[in-house]
KOLLO-286096 format. One record per residue: x, y, z of N, C-alpha, C in turn; residue in three letters. Coordinates in steps of 0.1 Angstrom, whole numbers, plus 5000, padded with zeros to 4 digits. Layout:
<rs>
XYZXYZXYZALA;...
</rs>
This chain:
<rs>
528853084665528853204657527453244654MET;527153384654525853424651525653434636GLY;524353454632523953474618524653594612VAL;524753704619525353824613526753804609ILE;527453724618528853694614528953614601HIS;528053514599528053434587527753524575TYR;526853614577526453704566527653784561ILE;528453844571529553924568530653834560SER;530753714564531753624557531253594543LEU;529953574541529453554527529753674518ILE;529453794524529753914516531253934512LYS;532053904521533553914519533953814508ARG;533453694509533953584499533253604486ASN;532053664485531453684472532153794465LEU;532753894472533454004466534753954458SER;535253834463536453784456536153694444LYS;534853654442534453564431534053654419VAL;534453604407534153674395532753634390ARG;531753714394530353694390529753824387LEU;528753814379527953944376527353994389THR;527054114391526454164403525054104406PRO;524354074395523054014397523153874403LEU;524153794397524353654402524853654417LYS;525753754420526253764434525053794443LYS;524153884439523053924447522053804449PHE;521853724439520953614439521553504449PHE;522853464446523453364455523553404469ILE;523953534471524053584485522753584492GLY;521753624485520353624491519853494494GLY;520153394485519753254488520353194500LEU;521753214501522453164513521953234526VAL;521753364525521353434537519953384541ILE;519053354531517753304534517753174541PHE;518653084536518852954542519352964557ILE;520353054559520853074572519753124582LEU;518953214577517953274585516853174588LEU;516553084579515552984580516052874591PHE;517352834590517852744599517852804613VAL;518252924614518252994627516853004633TYR;515853034625514453034630514052904635SER;514452794628514052654632514652624646LEU;515952664647516652634660515952714671LYS;515652844668514952924679513552864682LYS;512852824672511552764674511652634682SER;512652554678512852424685513152454700SER;514052554702514352584716513152634724LYS;512352714717511052764723510152644726ARG;510052554717509152434719509652354731ASP;511052334731511652254742511352324756TYR;511452454756511152524769509652504773ILE;508852514762507352504765507052364770LEU;507652264763507452124768507952094782LYS;509052164785509652144798508752204808SER;508152324805507152384814505952294815ASN;505452234805504352144805504652024815TYR;505851964813506251854821506251894836HIS;506852014838506952064852505552074858LEU;504652134850503252154855502552024858LYS;502751924849502251784851502751724863LEU;504051734866504651684878504051744890LEU;503851874890503251944902501851894904LYS;501151874893499751824894499751684899SER;500651594895500751454899501051454914SER;501751544919502051554934500751584942LYS;499851664936498651694943497751564942LYS;497751494931496951374930497451274940ILE;498851254941499351164951498951204965TRP;498851334968498451374981496951324984SER;496151334975494751284976494751134979VAL;495551064972495650914973496150874987TRP;497150944992497750905005497050975017ARG;496651095015496151165027494551165028LYS;493951135017492451125017491851265019GLY;490951275029490251395032491151505038PRO;492351475041493251565047494151635036TYR;493851605024494651665013494051805009SER;494851895003494352025000493252024989ASP;493351934980492351924969490951894974LEU;490851814985489551774990488751894994TYR;489352004999488652125003487752174992LYS;488152154979487352194968486252104964GLU;486251984970485251884966484451824978ALA;484451904989483751865001482251834998VAL;481551924991480151914989479851794980LYS;480551774969480351664960480751534965GLU;481751534974482251404979482251394994CYS;480951385000480851365014481451235019PRO;482051235031482851125035481950995037LEU;480651015041479850905043479450835030ASP;479850885019479550825006480450715003LYS;481550695010482550595007482750495018PHE;483050375014483250265024484750245027GLU;485050205039486350175043487250295044GLY;488550275043489550385044489350475033LYS;489750605035489650705025490950735018LEU;492050695024493350705017493450575009ASN;494150584997494250474988492850414985CYS;491950504983490550464979490250514965ASN;490150424956489950454941488750544939LEU;487550514945486350594943486450734949ASN;487150744960487350874966488250954958PHE;489350894953490250964944489551024932LEU;488750944925488050984913487051094916ASN;486351084927485351184930486051324932CYS;487151324940487851444942488451504929VAL;489051424921489651474909488551524899LEU;487451464899486351514890485651634895ASN;485851674908485151784913486151894919ASN;487351894914488251994918489252034906SER;489852144908490852184898492252134902SER;492852044896494151994900495252074895ILE;494952184888495952274883495352414881SER;495952514886495452654883495852684869SER;494952744861495152774847496052894845GLU;496952884835497852994832497753034818LYS;497853164814497653204801498753144791LYS;498253084780499153034770499652894773GLY;499252834785499852704789498852594784VAL;497552624784496652524780495952464792GLY;494952374790494152324800494552174803LYS;494852144816495252014820494051924821LEU;494151804817493051704818493551574823SER;492651494828493151364834492051254830HIS;492551134830491651024827491050974840SER;490050884839489550814852490650724857GLU;490850724870491750634877491150494877ALA;491950394873491550254872492450174881VAL;491850064886492649974894493549884886SER;494749864890495649774884496249674894VAL;496349544891496849444900497949364893GLN;498949334900500049254895499549114891ARG;498749054899498248924897497448914884GLU;496749024880495949024868496649074856GLU;497549174857498149234846499649194844TYR;500249124854501549074852502549184851GLY;503449174841504549274839503949414835ASP;502749414830502149544826501849634838LEU;501749564850501549644863502549614873SER;503549704875504649674884504149694899PRO;502949744901502449764914501049714915ILE;500549704928499049694930498649834934ASP;497649884927497250024930496350074919GLY;496550204914495750264904496650324893VAL;496050344882496750414871495850514865ARG;496450634861495650734854496650814845LEU;496050884835496850964826496551114828ASN;497651194827497551334828498051394815LEU;497351494809497851554797497651704797SER;498551774790498551914789498851944774LEU;497851984767498051994752498451854747ASP;499651844740500051724735501051644744LYS;501351704755502251634765501451554774THR;501851424776501151324784502051254793LYS;501551224805502351134814501351034820ILE;501850914824501050814831501450804846THR;500550804855500850804869500350664874ILE;501250604882500950484889501050514904LEU;499950484911499950504926499850374933LEU;500750344941500750214948499850214960GLU;499150104961498250084973499150034985ASP;499850124991500650085002500250165015ASN;499050205016498550275028498350185040CYS;498350055037498149965048499449915054ASP;500549955049501849915055502149985068LYS;502549895078502849955091504349925094LEU;504950015101506350005105506449945119PHE;507149835120507449765133508549845141LEU;508249905152509349985159510549905162PRO;511649965162512949895166513049865181LYS;513049745184513149705198513449555200ARG;513549505212513649365215512249315217ILE;511949205211510549145212510648995217TYR;509648955224509548815227508348755218GLY;508348625216507348565208506948435214PHE;505848375210505348255215504348265226GLY;503948155232502848165242503448165256ALA;504748155258505348155271505148295278GLU;504948285291504748405299505948495298VAL;507148435301508348515300509348425291ASN;509248445278509948355269511548355271PRO;512148235269513548225270514248305259PRO;515648305260516348385250516148345236LYS;515948215234515748165220514448205215GLN;513548255223512248305218512148455219SER;513348515216513348665216514148705203ARG;513848825198514548875186514549025187PHE;515349085179515349235178515449275163ASP;515049395160515149445146515849575146ASN;516949595154517649715154518349745141PHE;518749635134519549655121518749635109GLU;517449635110516549615098515249695100ARG;514649735089513349795089512349685085LEU;511249675093510249575090508949645088ILE;508349615077506949675074506049555072PHE;504849575078503849465077502449525072VAL;501649435066500349475062499449495074ASP;498649605073497749635084496549535084LYS;496049505072494849425071495149285065ASN;494249195067494349065061493749065047LEU;494348985039493848965025493248825025SER;492148815017491448685016492348585009SER;492248465014493048355008492248225008ALA;490948235006490048115006490448024994LYS;490747904997491047804987492547804982GLY;493347894988494747914983495647834992LYS;496747784986497747714994498747814999THR;499647775008500647855013501647905002VAL;501947814992502747854981502147964973ALA;500847964971500148064964500248194971GLN;500048194984500048314992501448374992MET;502548294993503848344992504148404979ARG;503648344968503848404955503148534954LYS;501948554960501348684959502148784967LEU;502648754978503548844986504748884977CYS;505348784971506548804963506348894952ALA;505148894946504748984935504749124939SER;504649154952504649284958506049324964ARG;507049234961508349254967508349224982GLY;507449144987507349115001507348965004MET;507148925016507148785019505948755029GLN;505548635030504448595039504848635053LEU;503848685061504048725075504648605083MET;505648635090506248525099505648525113GLU;505548415118504748395131505348485142SER;506648495144507148575155506948725152HIS;506948765140506648905137505248945140ILE;504348845137502948875141502748885156LEU;503448805164503448815178503948955183ASP;505048995177505649125180504649245178ALA;503849235167502949335163501649325171ALA;501449215178500149195185500349215200ALA;501449165206501649175221502049315224PHE;501349375233501649515238502949515246HIS;503949585243505149595251504849645265PRO;505649605275505449645289505749795290VAL;506849845284507149985284507650025270ASP;506850115264507250155251508450245250LEU;508850305262509950395262511250315262ARG;511250185267512350105268512350005257ASN;513250025247513249925236514249815238ASN;514849805250515749685253515249625266ARG;514049575267513549525280514149395284PRO;514249375297514749245302513549155305LEU;512349205307511149135310510149135299GLU;509549025297508549015286507248955291PHE;506249035294504948985298504248935285LEU;503448835287502748775275501248785277ARG;500548905275499148915277498448825267PRO;497348765271496648675262495748755252LYS;495548885254494648965246495449085242LEU;495149145230495849255225495449385232PRO;494349395238493849515244493949525260TRP;494349415266494449415280495449315285SER;496049345297497049265303496449175314ARG;495249205318494549125328493449045322ASN;493848925318492948835311491748795319TYR;491848775332490748725340489648835342LYS;490048955339489049065341488249095328SER;488649025317488049045304486948945301GLU;486048985291484848905288485148765282PHE;486248745274486548605270486748505281PRO;487348555292487548465304486248445311TYR;485548555313484248545320483248465312LYS;483348465299482348385291482548235294ALA;483748195298484048055300483748015315ARG;483848105324483748065338482548135345PHE;481948235340480848305347479548255341ASP;478748185349477448125344476448235341LYS;476648355346475648465344476148545332LYS;477148505326477748595315476748605303PHE;476548725298475748755287476548835277LYS;476448795264477248865254476649005251PHE;477449105249477049245246477649285233LYS;476949365226477449415213478749485214ASP;479049555225480249635226481449545226LYS;481349415229482449325228483049305214TYR;482149335204482549325190483649435187CYS;483749535195484649645193486049595197ASP;486149485203487449425207487849295200TYR;486849215199487049085193485949045183LEU;486349035170485448995159485248845159TYR;484348795168484148655170482848615163SER;482448495165481248435158480048515161LYS;479848565173478748645177478548775169GLU;479648815163479748945156479748925140CYS;479648805136479948775121478848835112SER;477748865117476648935109476749085109GLU;477749135116477949285117479249325110LYS;479349455108480549505102481649495113LYS;482849465108484049455117484449595123ASP;484249615135484649745142485649725152THR;486349605152487249575163488549665162SER;489049695174490149785175491449715171LEU;492449785165493749725161494649705173PRO;495749645171496749625181497449755185SER;498449745194499149865199499849935188TRP;500249865177500949935166500049945153MET;498749915155497849945143497449825135GLY;497849705140497549575132496149535134LEU;495349515123493949485124493849335125LYS;492849295134492549155136493749065140ASN;494449105151495449005156494748885162PRO;493448905166492548795170491248825163LEU;490448715159489148735153489248755138GLY;488148755132488048785117488348655110GLY;489248655100489648535093490648445100LYS;490748325096491748235101493048275094VAL;494048335102495248385096496248275094GLU;496948285082498048195078499348265080VAL;500348205086501648265088502748165084VAL;503948215083505048125081505848115094ARG;506047985098506647965111508047905109ASN;509147975112510447925109510947825119ILE;510247815131510647725141509847595141ARG;508547605139507747495139506947495126PHE;507447425116506947435102505447435100LYS;504747335107503347315104502447405113ASP;502947475123502147555132502047695125GLN;501147695116500947815108499547885108ILE;498647825116497347885116497047955129LEU;496448075128495948155139494448135139VAL;493848035147492447995145491448095150PRO;491848185159490948285164490248355152SER;488948345152488148395140486648395143SER;485948425133484448425134483848285134THR;484748185133484248045134484048005149TYR;484548075158484548045172483848145181PHE;483048095190482348195199483348255209THR;482848355216483848435224484448355235VAL;483848245240484448165251485448065246ASP;485848065233486847965228488247995233SER;488947885236490347905240491247955229LEU;490747945217491547995205491748145205TRP;490848215212490948355213492048405223HIS;493248365220494448405228495648425219GLN;496448525222497548555214498648445215LEU;499448425205500648335205500348195203GLY;499148145202498948005200498547975185ILE;498947855180498747815166498147675165ARG;497547655154497047525150497847475138ALA;497747355134498547295124497847275111LEU;498647305100498147285086499347255078TRP;499247165069500447135060500647235049ASN;499647325048499747435038499447395023GLY;499047275021498847225008497447175005GLU;496947085014495647025011494547085019GLY;493247045016492047095023491246975028PHE;491846865030491146755036491346765052GLU;490446695059490546705074491946655079LYS;492546555072493846505076494946605074ARG;494646715067495746815064495746915075ASP;494746915085494647015096494746935109PHE;495147015119495046965133494747085142ASN;493547085147493147195155493147155170PHE;493647035173493746985187492446985194SER;492446965207491246945215490547085217LYS;491147195213490547325215489347355205MET;489147265195488047275186488447315172GLY;487747265163487947295148486747375143ALA;486947455133485847525127484747425122PRO;483547465124482447385119482147415105VAL;482747345096482547365081482747235074ILE;481847205065481847075058483047065048GLU;483247175040484247175029485347265034ASN;486547215038487547295043488247385032LEU;487947355020488547445009487747575009SER;486647585016485847705018486247775031GLU;487147725038487647795050488047935047LEU;487548025055487748175053489148205058ASN;490148175050491548205054491948345050LEU;492948395057493448525054494948525056GLY;495648615050497148625051497548775050PHE;498648805054499248935052500748925049ARG;501249025043502649025039503549115047CYS;504849085047505749175054506949195045MET;507749295049508949335041510049365051GLN;511249315048512449345056513449415048GLU;514049525053515049595047516249605056VAL;517349545053518549545062519249675060TRP;519749725071520449855071521949835072GLN;
</rs>
């Protein structure tokens, strides 16, 4: 019912009460004043609610623009406003999921067009947050920042998931066999598999600690056969149910004998060239920036770089990919599909077995430059 209806009811009821005209006027006026006051509060509250809703909507739209900078980097719309202040050569590494790049763009662009009567939007500096450091206070690894519009505030969490790669659905072979038997094949038609593009440092960490770090991200330690699938180039990308599985020893070529790692072993006239570092980050390249090409699906350092640790569900202790900057380009370890042994717990010489192919030359194995990556499976 409206206020006018209530006022008419008050007049009708007051006419039936035996009071002096002055008292009737006073009581009626007081009641009407109260009703009008309550009505104005409701109207004001409704107006404030609409205004706050508009604020939240505006903040959400702005957060979408911020997310675009985080994921798309220089290909986001906001970067066009900050090109001069944020030249690309100013930043190291990738530009998406880059904290410094994000802050530069936000500080030098308008993340929201101003509207009359709405107020000015402001944001805090984006800061890094890690699950390992903050525990339950950080549900993700990434960055956090606050957005505010007048008295309305929201907190944005942006996950650092730009390095996740999707493993295409197909039948894969794994292991070092040229044409692996059926027990060395698998498919992922009924599941989605995501893997980390880059290796994370694991110097001095046990396998249990690596698995715990992956679990904190809702993932698991990379499995040996999944690494092979991401590293070996399929014979025919168009055929996802192949009957034949070639096992190239290198991620960039199917003809091993025509490539420099083979020639380095057998050609006495072989001389190392800097351009080889664009394919294999070996010992000869260790003083330079890693410029090696990724695998067919974007995986970085399937060979070379750090000594990678994987989980092997068939052969428990075969969990090391020794190909790394510890070995020169002529080392037999620079081949796909082969593993060295480690018990995953200790760092004494007896805890490792690198076979006759050679061990890293390092006095303290706890200083071994280990790396690991995580993977995630989603069953459909």
